Structure formats: structure tokens, C-alpha cells
ZAMARGU-4260 file (C-alpha; in steps of 0.2 Angstrom, whole numbers, plus 5000, padded with zeros to 4 digits):
<rodrens>
0) 5244/5634/4991 | 5250/5621/4979 | 5260/5605/4981 | 5275/5602/4970 | 5283/5585/4969
5) 5301/5584/4961 | 5298/5601/4954 | 5282/5596/4946 | 5265/5604/4952 | 5253/5591/4959
10) 5237/5602/4961 | 5229/5612/4974 | 5220/5598/4984 | 5232/5583/4984 | 5228/5567/4994
15) 5242/5560/5003 | 5238/5542/4997 | 5243/5548/4980 | 5261/5549/4986 | 5262/5533/4997
20) 5273/5524/4985 | 5286/5538/4983 | 5285/5548/4999 | 5277/5539/5014 | 5285/5522/5010
25) 5302/5528/5004 | 5302/5546/5012 | 5307/5554/4996 | 5310/5573/4998 | 5298/5585/4991
30) 5295/5603/4991 | 5280/5613/4997 | 5278/5631/4991 | 5267/5643/4982 | 5266/5647/4964
35) 5257/5662/4956 | 5252/5662/4938 | 5266/5663/4926 | 5280/5659/4939 | 5292/5644/4937
40) 5285/5627/4940 | 5298/5622/4953 | 5291/5635/4965 | 5301/5639/4981 | 5298/5632/4998
45) 5306/5619/5011 | 5314/5604/5005 | 5318/5588/5013 | 5301/5584/5021 | 5295/5566/5023
50) 5277/5561/5026 | 5273/5547/5038 | 5257/5537/5041 | 5256/5540/5060 | 5260/5552/5074
55) 5278/5551/5081 | 5282/5553/5099 | 5295/5565/5105 | 5308/5552/5107 | 5305/5545/5089
60) 5307/5563/5082 | 5323/5565/5091 | 5329/5548/5085 | 5326/5554/5066 | 5336/5570/5070
65) 5350/5561/5078 | 5350/5548/5064 | 5352/5561/5051 | 5365/5569/5062 | 5374/5552/5063
70) 5373/5551/5043 | 5381/5568/5042 | 5394/5563/5054 | 5399/5548/5045 | 5402/5559/5029
75) 5414/5570/5038 | 5433/5566/5038 | 5438/5555/5054 | 5448/5570/5062 | 5432/5581/5062
80) 5421/5568/5069 | 5424/5569/5088 | 5420/5588/5089 | 5405/5586/5078 | 5398/5571/5087
85) 5397/5580/5105 | 5381/5574/5113 | 5377/5559/5103 | 5384/5547/5116 | 5373/5554/5129
90) 5358/5553/5118 | 5362/5535/5114 | 5363/5531/5133 | 5346/5539/5137 | 5337/5532/5121
95) 5345/5515/5117 | 5354/5508/5133 | 5342/5498/5143 | 5352/5498/5159 | 5355/5516/5159
100) 5337/5520/5156 | 5331/5509/5170 | 5344/5518/5182 | 5338/5534/5176 | 5319/5530/5180
105) 5325/5524/5197 | 5334/5541/5200 | 5318/5551/5195 | 5307/5540/5206 | 5319/5544/5221
110) 5320/5562/5217 | 5301/5562/5217 | 5300/5554/5234 | 5313/5566/5241 | 5303/5581/5234
115) 5287/5574/5242 | 5296/5572/5259 | 5302/5590/5258 | 5285/5596/5254 | 5277/5588/5269
120) 5291/5593/5281 | 5296/5610/5288 | 5311/5620/5287 | 5322/5620/5303 | 5335/5633/5304
125) 5352/5628/5311 | 5363/5640/5320 | 5381/5640/5315 | 5396/5649/5322 | 5401/5665/5313
130) 5419/5664/5305 | 5424/5679/5316 | 5419/5680/5335 | 5408/5693/5340 | 5417/5708/5348
135) 5411/5718/5363 | 5417/5735/5371 | 5415/5744/5387 | 5403/5758/5382 | 5405/5776/5390
140) 5390/5778/5400 | 5381/5765/5390 | 5381/5774/5374 | 5382/5762/5360 | 5393/5774/5349
145) 5405/5778/5362 | 5416/5763/5363 | 5431/5762/5375 | 5441/5746/5379 | 5438/5729/5370
150) 5433/5715/5381 | 5436/5697/5378 | 5424/5682/5383 | 5428/5674/5400 | 5420/5667/5415
155) 5417/5674/5433 | 5433/5673/5443 | 5424/5665/5458 | 5420/5650/5447 | 5433/5637/5441
160) 5445/5644/5428 | 5441/5641/5410 | 5451/5626/5404 | 5466/5630/5393 | 5466/5625/5375
165) 5446/5626/5374 | 5438/5637/5361 | 5430/5653/5368 | 5413/5648/5360 | 5398/5638/5365
170) 5407/5622/5364 | 5420/5628/5376 | 5407/5635/5387 | 5398/5618/5388 | 5414/5609/5392
175) 5418/5622/5406 | 5401/5619/5413 | 5404/5600/5415 | 5420/5601/5423 | 5422/5589/5438
180) 5425/5605/5451 | 5411/5615/5443 | 5399/5619/5458 | 5384/5624/5449 | 5379/5612/5434
185) 5376/5597/5444 | 5367/5606/5459 | 5356/5616/5448 | 5351/5600/5438 | 5347/5589/5453
190) 5337/5603/5461 | 5326/5604/5446 | 5323/5586/5446 | 5319/5586/5464 | 5307/5599/5460
195) 5299/5588/5448 | 5297/5574/5460 | 5293/5583/5476 | 5284/5598/5469 | 5297/5611/5477
200) 5316/5611/5475 | 5328/5609/5489 | 5332/5627/5484 | 5314/5635/5481 | 5320/5648/5469
205) 5325/5635/5456 | 5328/5648/5443 | 5341/5657/5454 | 5353/5648/5465 | 5363/5663/5468
210) 5364/5676/5482 | 5347/5683/5478 | 5338/5667/5479 | 5333/5656/5494 | 5345/5646/5503
215) 5343/5627/5501 | 5333/5618/5514 | 5344/5603/5515 | 5362/5609/5509 | 5371/5593/5513
220) 5358/5583/5503 | 5359/5594/5489 | 5378/5592/5488 | 5377/5573/5490 | 5364/5572/5476
225) 5375/5583/5464 | 5391/5572/5467 | 5381/5556/5465 | 5373/5562/5449 | 5390/5568/5442
230) 5400/5552/5447 | 5386/5541/5440 | 5390/5548/5423 | 5376/5560/5423 | 5363/5546/5423
235) 5346/5554/5424 | 5336/5538/5425 | 5347/5532/5440 | 5344/5549/5449 | 5326/5548/5447
240) 5325/5530/5453 | 5335/5535/5468 | 5322/5549/5472 | 5306/5539/5470 | 5312/5524/5479
245) 5318/5535/5494 | 5309/5535/5511 | 5306/5554/5509 | 5296/5551/5493 | 5287/5535/5499
250) 5280/5541/5515 | 5262/5545/5517 | 5256/5563/5512 | 5243/5563/5526 | 5245/5578/5537
255) 5243/5580/5556 | 5241/5596/5567 | 5258/5594/5574 | 5266/5592/5556 | 5256/5607/5550
260) 5262/5618/5565 | 5280/5613/5563 | 5282/5610/5544 | 5267/5619/5536 | 5275/5620/5518
265) 5283/5602/5520 | 5301/5610/5518 | 5307/5598/5531 | 5300/5583/5522 | 5289/5578/5537
270) 5277/5570/5524 | 5276/5564/5506 | 5274/5576/5492 | 5256/5581/5487 | 5253/5593/5473
275) 5242/5595/5457 | 5250/5586/5442 | 5255/5597/5427 | 5243/5601/5413 | 5249/5588/5402
280) 5249/5574/5415 | 5231/5578/5420 | 5226/5574/5402 | 5237/5560/5399 | 5233/5551/5415
285) 5214/5552/5410 | 5218/5544/5393 | 5230/5531/5400 | 5217/5525/5413 | 5204/5524/5400
290) 5214/5514/5388 | 5213/5527/5374 | 5231/5534/5375 | 5241/5531/5360 | 5258/5527/5366
295) 5267/5531/5349 | 5284/5540/5351 | 5288/5554/5339 | 5279/5559/5323 | 5270/5575/5318
300) 5261/5586/5329 | 5243/5582/5332 | 5227/5593/5335 | 5215/5585/5349 | 5199/5593/5354
305) 5198/5611/5356 | 5183/5624/5356 | 5177/5629/5338 | 5184/5646/5332 | 5198/5646/5345
310) 5211/5652/5332 | 5201/5664/5321 | 5201/5679/5334 | 5220/5680/5334 | 5224/5673/5316
315) 5235/5683/5305 | 5231/5672/5290 | 5242/5658/5284 | 5240/5639/5288 | 5235/5642/5306
320) 5220/5653/5302 | 5207/5640/5308 | 5208/5625/5319 | 5203/5608/5312 | 5205/5594/5324
325) 5212/5577/5320 | 5203/5561/5319 | 5208/5544/5325 | 5224/5542/5334 | 5228/5560/5333
330) 5215/5564/5346 | 5223/5552/5359 | 5242/5555/5357 | 5252/5562/5372 | 5250/5580/5376
335) 5268/5584/5372 | 5264/5581/5354 | 5250/5594/5354 | 5251/5608/5340 | 5254/5624/5349
340) 5249/5641/5343 | 5258/5653/5354 | 5245/5667/5352 | 5231/5654/5356 | 5237/5640/5367
345) 5226/5625/5370 | 5213/5631/5382 | 5213/5616/5393 | 5232/5617/5395 | 5232/5635/5399
350) 5218/5633/5412 | 5229/5620/5421 | 5244/5633/5421 | 5254/5626/5406 | 5266/5640/5401
355) 5264/5648/5384 | 5281/5643/5378 | 5286/5660/5373 | 5299/5660/5386 | 5308/5646/5396
360) 5299/5642/5412 | 5309/5633/5426 | 5295/5633/5438 | 5277/5632/5434 | 5263/5641/5444
365) 5250/5630/5451 | 5232/5636/5454 | 5215/5629/5460 | 5201/5637/5450 | 5183/5632/5446
370) 5188/5633/5428 | 5199/5617/5430 | 5184/5607/5437 | 5174/5613/5422 | 5188/5606/5410
375) 5189/5589/5418 | 5170/5587/5420 | 5165/5594/5402 | 5179/5594/5390 | 5176/5581/5377
380) 5193/5573/5380 | 5188/5569/5398 | 5170/5564/5395 | 5176/5552/5381 | 5189/5545/5392
385) 5176/5542/5406 | 5165/5533/5394 | 5179/5522/5387 | 5184/5517/5405 | 5166/5514/5410
390) 5164/5503/5394 | 5179/5493/5400 | 5172/5491/5417 | 5155/5484/5411 | 5164/5473/5399
395) 5179/5466/5409 | 5176/5473/5427 | 5165/5459/5433 | 5147/5454/5435 | 5142/5464/5450
400) 5143/5483/5454 | 5155/5480/5468 | 5167/5471/5456 | 5166/5485/5443 | 5168/5499/5456
405) 5184/5489/5463 | 5190/5488/5444 | 5188/5507/5443 | 5196/5511/5459 | 5212/5501/5456
410) 5212/5508/5438 | 5210/5526/5444 | 5218/5528/5461 | 5228/5512/5461 | 5220/5506/5477
415) 5204/5498/5482 | 5191/5510/5489 | 5188/5509/5508 | 5171/5502/5513 | 5164/5519/5517
420) 5170/5526/5500 | 5161/5511/5491 | 5145/5516/5500 | 5146/5533/5493 | 5150/5527/5476
425) 5136/5515/5475 | 5123/5528/5481 | 5129/5539/5467 | 5128/5525/5454 | 5109/5522/5460
430) 5105/5540/5457 | 5113/5541/5440 | 5105/5525/5434 | 5088/5532/5440 | 5091/5548/5431
435) 5096/5541/5414 | 5083/5527/5414 | 5070/5542/5414 | 5080/5553/5402 | 5085/5542/5388
440) 5089/5556/5376 | 5101/5563/5388 | 5110/5546/5389 | 5111/5545/5370 | 5118/5564/5370
445) 5131/5559/5383 | 5137/5544/5373 | 5138/5553/5357 | 5153/5564/5364 | 5169/5560/5356
450) 5175/5551/5340 | 5176/5534/5348 | 5161/5523/5348 | 5153/5515/5364 | 5152/5496/5364
455) 5139/5492/5378 | 5121/5491/5370 | 5112/5498/5385 | 5113/5517/5383 | 5106/5521/5400
460) 5117/5510/5410 | 5133/5515/5401 | 5128/5533/5403 | 5126/5530/5422 | 5143/5522/5423
465) 5151/5536/5412 | 5146/5549/5424 | 5151/5539/5439 | 5168/5537/5431 | 5169/5555/5426
470) 5166/5559/5445 | 5180/5547/5450 | 5192/5555/5438 | 5189/5572/5446 | 5194/5566/5463
475) 5207/5577/5471 | 5217/5561/5474 | 5217/5558/5455 | 5222/5575/5450 | 5235/5577/5463
480) 5251/5567/5465
</rodrens>
């Protein structure tokens, strides 16, 4: 390959410095080509190439091209310039106009933030109404391919008539349910709220208030609560306040032989409600009493303590193949934020009869099994909660064992222990202190449970108070409402 300048050969190996004066400084066009012996000296090749003394950025290269395009544009007749100059204004904005460039950078930054937010989030499918309403027919003997008369959406004749002018869709159905003379919506709602507060609804079959369900134990009370709820503007907070401040709720749950004989299931409200709390409440109560509960509202799901390998056996791949628990605040959020895998629900929640969430559950079952005691005595969440509360008792409970026990009793059962109860607790504390003083390794192993770090320097003393607190957190009075 030989280099030709202005039609004259310049040799086979030409240094660029030899052409600085004419080509690099003045960017004089030259030709690159090849010439065989006997061929014309001018050669053949690419004309109009300039040599520069440094590498150009993409923007500078585009600027050179646009500059040449502008020069060509100026040489055109004025009438032809608008059509030939398409795109030059956009290039000038993006390359030379400072405010436009700054605004573009801001837009790109916002688009990057938006993409990052979408990548972190999940897709939520939203249901929309179809343009055409779904159609239904009476089927001959139930066979799907033998349609008879077409039927239209309507409500049962025994209930209030569907309001005129309302659409025959979900919106119209919702408005029909909230009519002032509708007999079911308010009654069903207050019955479920009563079940939440008292353990059993005024109608025990809370999922069925029809003829196949049970009759209400107090029909007049159910009617009055329904009207009160509706006329208050469907004020849920007011209704719950009305229930929990009532004499029926605030009476003692202590039973007598006479009450058991006449009202064994407490359907006549002869005593206050007493039943084991829901699974989420059992865990949250322990965290709240210990001071570990993180009360943040909202945010992403969390992964508290669970047994190792709990997801592997049922995993089908994907991003839930293995369970990796959180650290920090994620361990102590409320149970309602727990990440839930339907095929492997949280073990501690399932043992306390939490539903699997595969179907809607109106009334939970409540059992009393030894596995529940194993959870509250051995689960890292409960052991750590007991240690955190014991740490607080040693730190701020008082200088004596009696003062610290009183601190725990008010914190856990919201009342002071009776003298005979204090005696039992103190004897348990003496036994635990003697054990951990003789077994320091066991004390250290106990205090190592959980991510939070113990503060009290005496490991044996803190371990003894931890196990005492763990016992108190397992009282029937703590786990039951």
C-alpha cells in the first residue's frame, strides 16, 4: 500500500509528521490507494480524508459530519434548504444548546430511577370489566352444549330490589349491598367483628347466616348492632370501641360450677371471653412485650426466623427455591408482613392454626397441641424475645428480684402477680440461677440465640432471667385473651 498526496506518490512507509503542515493543520484532502508497477501515478482510492493529531469522541465526529452537511446546505438554493436540513435543528439542540442538554440529562436520570423502581417491584394484575357483559343460559340437564333460555343478572326476590339506574355489574352489586334496607351486609359484618372480639359470633356459623346456619344467640342484639353500625356511617373503629367497652366484654372470664352448668360454651355471655389468640397475635405479643417489635407500617414483605431448608422440598425453582431469612428490622416486623409461600407456610404460624391463604377463611380453627408449646419455648423468635425482655428487666426493672419480677408481670400479663404467684416465680428463678452458674457454656449458648446482642455482662444471671421470662411468656394467661 502506498500513500499518494495530491496525485504524487509519497512512498511506502510515510510518517504522519511529514504531512503535518498540509494535512493535520490544514486538513487538506489526500488520496489513499494502491499502485502496481506501470500504473498511473495518481492511483485510485478514497478522497477527502483528513488526519488529526488526537482521537475524537463520537460527538465530535458527528459535529464534523454535521458541519460538512451545513456547508453543503449553504451552497444549495434557498428553496431547497428546508427539505435538505431536516434533523439539523435536533442535532443543534442536543449538542450545542446547554439548557436542552441539562434537561435531557435530568430526563435520563428520572428514567433510570423509574426503571430501577420497576425492577424492584412486582407486577400487580388489575381486573377490568369486559366491554361486553358475560352471558349465561339455562342448560338442558346441565349439559354445556345444550343451551336453552338466556338469563340476565339479578338478585334474589326475597331481598331488596336492585336499584333502578344502577349498572348490572360489580359496582351496581356493591351499591345494592349497601342499601339502607338491605338486611344482610351490616348483620354479617358486625357478626364477624363480634367473633373477632368475643371468640364466637352471635351467629356461630359466621360463614353462613342463611337457613342452613345456626340461629343467633341474641337476635335483638345483632339487629341493634347492625343498625348502629350502618347509621354511624359504617364506622369500624367506633363499633370496636363499643364492643370492648361493654360490660359483656369487660366482665371476668372466671368460671363457676353454676356458669358451666347453665352456659358451658358461654353463648349466654355469662362471663368474659377467653380464647387463645390468633397465630400472628401470639408472635407479635411476644415481640411487643420484649420491646423488639418494629412498628413500621407498610413496606415490602419480610422473612423472619424459619427452619433451614423449609422451602427446598416443595420448591419448583424460581426465586423461592431456598429460604434466606432477613437481618435487622426484617426479623421483628409484624407477622402480617411475613413473606408467605403457600406450599410451605411459616411453620410457627401453621402450628397455631393460621390458614394457608389458599382460600378465604371466615372463622379459624383453634387447637391446643404440644407442638404449640414447643414453638413458644424453643423457636428463636420467642427465645430472643424472652432474652430481650429479661435484659430490660435487669437494666430498668429495679435493684431487687421482687422489683424485676413485678416489672415482668406488668409487662407480660398487665397486672401484678399475687403473693403466692411471686413465691413460685422466685423459686423458679433460684433453680435457674443455680443451674446456669454450674453450666456457663449452656448460658452462653442460650444467649447466642437470635441476631440481637445481649447487654448485661453476667451471662449466667441473664440466662436465668431469660428462661424465667420464657416461662412467663408461655403462661396460659399470656397466650389466651
